[in-house]
C-alpha positions as CSV (number, residue, x, y, z in Angstrom):
1,M,-42.5,18.4,37.1
2,K,-43.1,16.7,33.7
3,R,-40.2,18.6,32.2
4,Q,-37.9,17.5,35.1
5,Q,-39.0,13.9,34.7
6,F,-38.2,14.2,30.9
7,Y,-34.7,15.5,31.7
8,I,-34.1,12.8,34.2
9,G,-35.3,10.1,31.7
10,T,-33.1,11.5,29.0
11,I,-30.1,11.4,31.2
12,V,-30.8,7.9,32.2
13,L,-31.3,6.8,28.6
14,L,-28.0,8.4,27.5
15,T,-26.2,6.8,30.4
16,V,-27.6,3.4,29.3
17,V,-26.6,4.0,25.7
18,L,-23.0,4.9,26.7
19,L,-22.6,1.9,29.0
20,F,-24.0,-0.4,26.3
21,S,-21.6,1.1,23.8
22,F,-18.7,0.6,26.2
23,F,-19.6,-3.0,27.0
24,T,-20.3,-4.0,23.4
25,K,-16.7,-2.8,22.5
26,E,-15.3,-5.0,25.2
27,E,-16.9,-8.5,25.3
28,A,-15.6,-11.2,27.6
29,G,-12.0,-9.7,27.7
30,S,-11.7,-9.0,23.9
31,L,-12.7,-6.5,21.3
32,R,-14.9,-7.2,18.3
33,V,-14.1,-5.2,15.2
34,E,-17.8,-4.9,14.4
35,A,-18.2,-2.5,17.4
36,F,-15.9,-0.1,15.5
37,G,-17.7,-0.3,12.2
38,A,-16.3,-3.3,10.4
39,D,-18.8,-5.4,8.6
40,G,-17.0,-8.2,6.9
41,S,-19.9,-9.1,4.6
42,D,-20.5,-6.0,2.4
43,Q,-17.2,-5.9,0.4
44,Q,-16.6,-2.4,1.7
45,D,-13.2,-1.2,3.1
46,D,-12.9,-2.4,6.7
47,S,-9.3,-1.1,7.2
48,S,-10.1,2.0,9.2
49,A,-12.5,0.2,11.5
50,I,-10.1,-2.6,12.2
51,Q,-7.3,-0.1,12.8
52,A,-9.6,1.8,15.2
53,A,-10.1,-1.4,17.2
54,I,-6.3,-1.9,17.3
55,D,-5.7,1.7,18.4
56,Y,-8.4,1.4,21.1
57,S,-6.8,-1.8,22.4
58,Y,-3.4,-0.2,22.5
59,E,-4.6,2.9,24.3
60,N,-6.6,1.0,26.9
61,D,-6.2,-2.5,28.3
62,K,-4.5,-4.1,25.2
63,L,-7.3,-6.6,24.9
64,P,-7.2,-9.0,22.0
65,V,-8.8,-7.7,18.8
66,Q,-11.1,-10.4,17.3
67,L,-12.2,-11.0,13.7
68,L,-14.3,-14.1,13.6
69,G,-15.6,-16.0,10.6
70,K,-16.0,-13.2,8.0
71,N,-14.2,-11.8,4.9
72,Y,-12.8,-8.3,5.7
73,T,-11.8,-6.1,2.9
74,L,-8.6,-4.1,3.3
75,K,-7.6,-1.2,1.0
76,Q,-4.8,0.0,3.3
77,G,-2.5,-1.8,5.6
78,L,-2.9,-2.5,9.3
79,H,-0.4,-1.4,11.9
80,L,-0.5,-3.9,14.8
81,K,0.7,-1.9,17.7
82,E,2.9,-3.0,20.6
83,G,1.2,-5.5,22.9
84,V,-1.9,-6.0,20.8
85,A,-3.0,-9.4,19.6
86,L,-5.0,-9.9,16.4
87,E,-7.1,-13.0,16.8
88,M,-8.8,-14.4,13.7
89,G,-11.1,-17.3,13.4
90,L,-10.0,-20.2,11.3
91,A,-12.5,-19.2,8.6
92,T,-11.6,-15.5,8.8
93,K,-10.0,-13.8,5.7
94,L,-8.4,-10.4,5.3
95,L,-8.7,-9.6,1.6
96,A,-6.0,-7.1,0.6
97,E,-6.9,-4.9,-2.4
98,G,-3.9,-2.8,-3.2
99,D,-0.1,-2.6,-2.9
100,F,0.9,-2.2,0.7
101,N,2.2,-4.3,3.6
102,V,-0.9,-5.9,4.8
103,V,0.0,-6.3,8.5
104,E,3.0,-4.6,10.0
105,L,3.9,-5.8,13.5
106,E,5.4,-3.9,16.4
107,K,7.3,-5.7,19.1
108,K,5.1,-7.8,21.6
109,A,2.3,-7.9,19.0
110,A,0.7,-11.2,17.9
111,I,-1.3,-12.5,14.9
112,T,-3.0,-15.9,15.0
113,N,-5.2,-18.0,12.7
114,G,-7.1,-16.9,9.7
115,T,-6.0,-16.1,6.1
116,I,-4.4,-13.1,4.6
117,E,-5.3,-13.2,0.9
118,I,-3.8,-10.9,-1.8
119,T,-6.2,-10.2,-4.6
120,T,-4.3,-7.5,-6.5
121,P,-2.1,-8.6,-9.4
122,E,0.3,-5.6,-8.9
123,F,1.0,-6.5,-5.3
124,S,4.8,-6.1,-4.5
125,R,4.9,-5.7,-0.7
126,A,4.6,-8.2,2.1
127,A,1.6,-10.0,3.7
128,I,3.3,-9.8,7.1
129,Y,6.1,-7.3,7.6
130,V,8.4,-6.7,10.5
131,S,11.0,-3.8,10.6
132,G,14.2,-4.0,12.5
133,Q,13.4,-0.6,13.8
134,E,11.4,-2.5,16.5
135,Q,14.7,-3.9,17.8
136,V,13.1,-7.2,18.7
137,W,14.9,-9.2,21.4
138,T,14.2,-12.0,23.9
139,T,11.8,-10.0,26.1
140,E,10.1,-8.2,23.3
141,R,9.2,-11.0,20.9
142,F,6.1,-11.1,18.8
143,H,4.1,-14.1,17.9
144,I,2.9,-15.4,14.4
145,E,1.0,-18.7,14.4
146,N,-1.4,-20.8,12.3
147,V,-1.9,-18.1,9.6
148,V,-2.4,-18.8,5.9
149,L,-0.7,-16.2,3.5
150,Y,-2.0,-16.6,0.0
151,N,-1.6,-14.5,-3.2
152,S,-4.6,-15.6,-5.2
153,S,-4.0,-13.1,-8.0
154,G,-2.0,-15.6,-10.1
155,T,0.9,-13.2,-10.6
156,N,3.3,-14.6,-8.0
157,R,4.4,-11.2,-6.7
158,G,5.3,-9.8,-3.3
159,K,6.4,-11.6,-0.2
160,G,4.7,-13.8,2.3
161,I,6.8,-12.9,5.4
162,S,9.4,-10.1,5.3
163,F,11.9,-9.4,8.2
164,T,14.0,-6.3,7.2
165,A,16.8,-4.6,9.1
166,G,17.4,-1.7,6.7
167,N,19.0,1.3,8.3
168,S,21.4,1.4,11.3
169,G,21.2,-0.4,14.6
170,E,18.2,-2.4,13.5
171,F,17.7,-6.0,14.5
172,I,15.1,-8.8,14.8
173,S,16.0,-11.8,17.0
174,F,14.5,-14.8,18.9
175,V,11.1,-14.6,17.2
176,N,8.9,-17.7,16.9
177,V,6.9,-18.3,13.7
178,M,4.8,-21.4,13.9
179,S,2.6,-23.4,11.5
180,V,2.3,-20.8,8.7
181,N,1.3,-21.8,5.1
182,I,2.6,-19.5,2.4
183,S,1.4,-19.8,-1.2
184,G,1.6,-17.9,-4.5
185,F,4.2,-15.2,-3.8
186,H,7.5,-14.3,-5.5
187,T,9.3,-14.8,-2.2
188,G,7.8,-16.9,0.6
189,V,10.1,-15.9,3.5
190,H,12.6,-13.0,3.0
191,L,15.1,-12.2,5.7
192,Q,17.1,-9.1,4.8
193,A,19.9,-7.2,6.6
194,A,21.1,-4.2,4.6
195,P,24.4,-2.4,5.2
196,P,24.1,0.1,8.1
197,K,24.2,3.7,7.1
198,K,26.5,4.7,10.0
199,D,30.0,3.3,10.6
200,G,30.2,1.2,13.7
201,D,26.5,0.2,13.6
202,Y,25.2,-3.3,13.0
203,N,22.0,-4.6,11.4
204,F,21.1,-8.2,11.9
205,I,18.3,-10.8,11.8
206,N,19.6,-13.6,14.0
207,G,18.3,-16.5,16.1
208,N,14.7,-16.7,14.9
209,R,12.8,-20.0,14.7
210,F,10.4,-20.9,11.8
211,V,8.7,-24.2,12.7
212,N,6.2,-26.3,10.6
213,L,6.2,-23.9,7.6
214,T,4.6,-24.9,4.3
215,L,5.7,-23.0,1.2
216,D,3.9,-23.6,-2.1
217,D,4.1,-22.1,-5.6
218,C,6.6,-19.4,-4.9
219,I,9.3,-18.2,-7.3
220,V,11.8,-18.3,-4.4
221,C,10.6,-20.1,-1.3
222,I,13.2,-18.9,1.2
223,Q,15.7,-16.1,0.7
224,F,18.4,-14.6,2.9
225,D,19.9,-11.3,1.8
226,S,22.9,-10.2,3.8
227,A,26.7,-10.3,4.2
228,V,28.3,-13.4,5.6
229,T,28.6,-11.7,9.0
230,I,28.5,-8.3,10.7
231,P,28.0,-5.4,10.1
232,H,24.9,-6.8,8.4
233,E,24.1,-10.5,8.8
234,V,21.3,-13.1,8.7
235,S,22.6,-15.8,11.0
236,G,21.7,-18.5,13.4
237,N,18.1,-18.8,12.2
238,M,16.4,-22.2,12.3
239,F,13.8,-23.6,10.0
240,E,12.4,-27.0,11.2
241,N,9.9,-29.4,9.6
242,V,9.7,-27.2,6.5
243,Q,7.6,-28.5,3.5
244,I,8.3,-26.9,0.1
245,Q,6.0,-27.6,-2.8
246,L,7.6,-26.6,-6.1
247,T,5.6,-25.7,-9.2
248,E,6.4,-24.9,-12.8
249,R,6.7,-21.3,-11.7
250,T,9.4,-21.9,-9.1
251,D,12.9,-20.7,-9.8
252,K,14.7,-21.6,-6.5
253,A,13.7,-23.4,-3.3
254,M,16.3,-21.4,-1.4
255,I,18.9,-18.6,-1.9
256,L,21.0,-18.4,1.3
257,S,23.5,-16.0,2.7
258,G,24.8,-15.4,6.3
259,T,26.3,-17.8,8.8
260,N,25.1,-20.9,10.8
261,N,21.5,-21.0,9.6
262,R,19.8,-24.4,9.8
263,I,17.1,-25.6,7.5
264,D,15.5,-29.1,7.7
265,G,12.6,-30.4,5.7
266,M,11.3,-31.8,2.4
267,I,11.1,-30.6,-1.2
268,W,8.3,-31.9,-3.4
269,D,8.2,-32.3,-7.2
270,A,11.6,-31.1,-8.2
271,S,10.8,-32.3,-11.7
272,F,8.7,-29.1,-12.2
273,V,12.1,-27.2,-12.3
274,E,14.4,-27.9,-15.2
275,D,17.1,-30.5,-14.4
276,N,20.0,-28.2,-15.0
277,Q,18.7,-25.6,-12.7
278,P,19.8,-25.6,-9.0
279,L,17.2,-25.7,-6.3
280,I,19.4,-24.6,-3.4
281,E,21.9,-21.8,-3.8
282,F,24.5,-20.8,-1.3
283,I,25.8,-17.4,-2.5
284,G,29.3,-16.1,-1.9
285,E,28.3,-14.3,1.3
286,S,27.5,-17.5,3.1
287,S,29.4,-19.7,5.5
288,G,28.7,-22.6,7.9
289,N,25.1,-23.0,7.0
290,D,23.5,-26.5,7.3
291,V,20.7,-27.7,5.0
292,N,19.1,-31.1,5.2
293,M,16.8,-31.7,2.2
294,N,15.9,-34.5,-0.1
295,V,17.6,-33.1,-3.3
296,P,20.5,-34.6,-5.2
297,K,23.9,-32.8,-5.1
298,D,23.6,-31.6,-8.7
299,R,20.7,-29.4,-7.7
300,V,22.8,-27.5,-5.1
301,T,25.3,-24.8,-5.9
302,D,27.7,-23.5,-3.3
303,E,29.8,-20.3,-3.7
304,G,30.3,-19.8,0.0
305,Q,32.6,-21.5,2.6
306,G,32.0,-24.4,4.9
307,N,28.3,-24.8,4.1
308,R,27.0,-28.3,4.7
309,Y,24.1,-30.1,3.0
310,S,22.8,-33.6,3.1
311,T,21.2,-34.9,0.0
312,L,19.5,-38.0,-1.4
313,E,22.9,-39.7,-2.1
314,E,23.9,-39.5,1.6
């Protein structure tokens, strides 16, 4: 009888442990990364634990993955899978140690709040990266909001946000990026559509909205890299209420290609950049773009066609 009672007690205890483990993973409709082994206070690599939480969310109910108020060390990048939201607290940091895309987003994924900080001087990739392989369209958008992207290494390398359509049949369209601060990179925002590898295919990054962005201490703050139109174009993107803070390390506020892009905002401290150096450059593969910034005409060069820009003199 005692042995039977022991077995019954053991079974009950194991059941309680399993249930406790399940419910501590899923708290009030979200997942805490600590339940998957992340610490956030011991300076040890939390990459695998956070990725395990993302994978669990993707494979189950796609509950939001939460990282609240700690500094999580990453020694490899995170792959934010389709339909999963990464929710950081305002004081949360992801500290990237190494050279990799820190967060790669699939379609219908989201990242909000917190800081992604680059601590490696050799960093050459992107803090937030989206591939045109996701073929993002109106019903499959992802969401990026209220995130700080900061390269604190002092080397001004890598990219803050990178949208890339690089092979054939790749595209990213109708995405909303809201209230993101980007500081200390080589390129703050880079939109690139490379020539497709197959005849008859198109690559494009079109119709995206970037609202309330702040770009500070970047070598190039905004750069479009494409042909003027298809088969590989960056067109119809809108940047509204943009604030650009130049420093002595800045080379260009903008290098623009593509067609019918719109950029509206302010540029601060142009005196940090030599007087004979243009701040805004429309390359030859540009047409019909519209820029409204507070810079004089002699700080703008235009090798394209039909581009429009309003300046201090107008």
